[in-house]
C-alpha positions in Angstrom: 23.9 -25.6 85.5 27.5 -26.7 86.2 30.5 -25.0 84.7 31.2 -28.1 82.7 27.8 -27.8 80.9 28.4 -24.2 79.7 30.7 -25.1 76.8 28.4 -27.8 75.6 25.3 -25.6 75.8 27.2 -22.9 73.9 28.0 -25.3 71.1 24.5 -26.7 71.0 23.2 -23.1 70.9 25.3 -22.6 67.7 23.7 -25.7 66.2 20.3 -24.4 67.2 20.9 -21.1 65.5 22.1 -22.8 62.3 18.9 -25.0 62.3 16.7 -21.9 62.8 18.4 -20.0 60.0 18.1 -23.0 57.7 14.4 -23.3 58.4 13.8 -19.6 57.8 15.8 -19.7 54.6 13.9 -22.7 53.2 10.5 -21.3 54.2 11.4 -18.0 52.4 12.5 -20.1 49.3 9.2 -22.0 49.5 7.2 -18.8 49.7 9.0 -17.4 46.6 7.6 -19.8 44.1 4.7 -19.8 41.7 1.5 -21.9 42.2 -0.4 -23.9 39.7 -3.7 -22.0 40.1 -5.0 -19.1 38.0 -3.1 -16.1 36.9 -5.2 -13.2 38.0 -4.9 -9.8 36.2 -2.5 -7.5 38.0 -0.6 -10.3 39.8 3.0 -11.3 38.7 2.5 -15.0 39.2 -0.1 -17.7 39.1 -1.9 -18.3 42.4 -1.5 -21.4 44.5 -4.1 -24.0 44.8 -5.3 -25.4 48.2 -2.5 -27.6 49.6 0.3 -25.7 47.8 2.7 -23.3 49.4 1.5 -19.8 48.8 2.6 -18.2 45.5 4.8 -15.1 45.8 2.9 -12.1 44.6 4.0 -9.0 46.6 6.5 -10.5 49.0 4.5 -9.5 52.0 4.0 -13.1 53.2 7.8 -13.8 53.3 8.3 -10.5 55.1 6.1 -11.7 57.9 8.2 -14.7 58.7 10.2 -14.5 61.9 12.8 -17.0 63.3 14.2 -16.9 66.8 15.5 -19.0 69.6 12.9 -20.0 72.1 15.1 -21.8 74.6 18.7 -23.1 75.0 18.0 -25.9 72.5 14.9 -24.8 70.7 13.7 -22.2 68.2 10.9 -21.3 66.0 10.1 -20.2 62.4 6.6 -18.7 62.3 4.2 -16.3 60.7 3.8 -13.4 63.2 1.7 -10.8 61.7 0.4 -8.9 58.7 -0.1 -10.8 55.4 1.7 -13.9 56.6 -0.5 -14.5 59.7 -3.7 -13.6 57.8 -2.8 -16.0 55.0 -1.9 -18.8 57.4 -5.0 -18.4 59.6 -7.7 -17.9 56.9 -9.6 -21.0 55.9 -8.3 -22.6 52.6 -11.8 -22.3 51.1 -11.4 -18.6 51.5 -8.0 -18.4 49.9 -5.9 -19.1 53.0 -2.8 -21.3 53.0 -1.7 -22.7 56.4 1.9 -22.8 55.2 3.4 -23.2 58.6 1.6 -26.5 58.9 2.7 -27.4 55.3 6.3 -26.9 56.6 5.8 -29.6 59.2 5.2 -32.1 56.4 7.5 -30.8 53.7 10.5 -33.1 53.2 12.7 -30.3 51.7 12.0 -28.0 54.6 12.7 -30.7 57.2 15.8 -31.9 55.3 17.2 -28.4 55.3 16.9 -28.2 59.1 18.3 -31.7 59.6 21.3 -31.0 57.4 22.1 -27.9 59.4 22.0 -29.9 62.6 24.2 -32.7 61.1 26.8 -30.1 60.0 26.9 -29.1 63.6 
C-alpha cells in the first residue's frame, strides 16, 4: 500500500463502519417486532409465521447478533451463537427462522445500509 492510499482507506473504513452499524441497527429493529402467528400462553407477543422475521419474545435472538469489520472495505452482521444461531439454523418447519437470509432480501434492511454508505 502506498502512502497516498492510506487516507482514502481510512475514510472508506469509516464508511464501512457506518454501514455495519446501520445493518446491525436495522436487524435489531426487525427482530423487535411482533409476528402474525399465534399468541402462545406465557409469551409477550404473537409468534412469527414461516417467512416472517422472528417475533421478539425474550430478546435473546437480538442479543446474539454481532457486527464487525471483516476487511478494509467489508463487514458482517450475523447470528453467532445461542438463541440467534439456533433460530437461524433450525428448519422453518420446526420453528426456525433463517433471518440472516431474510435480511439479504429485505428492502428496508438493504436501504438502511445503502443510506449509510451514501452519507459517507
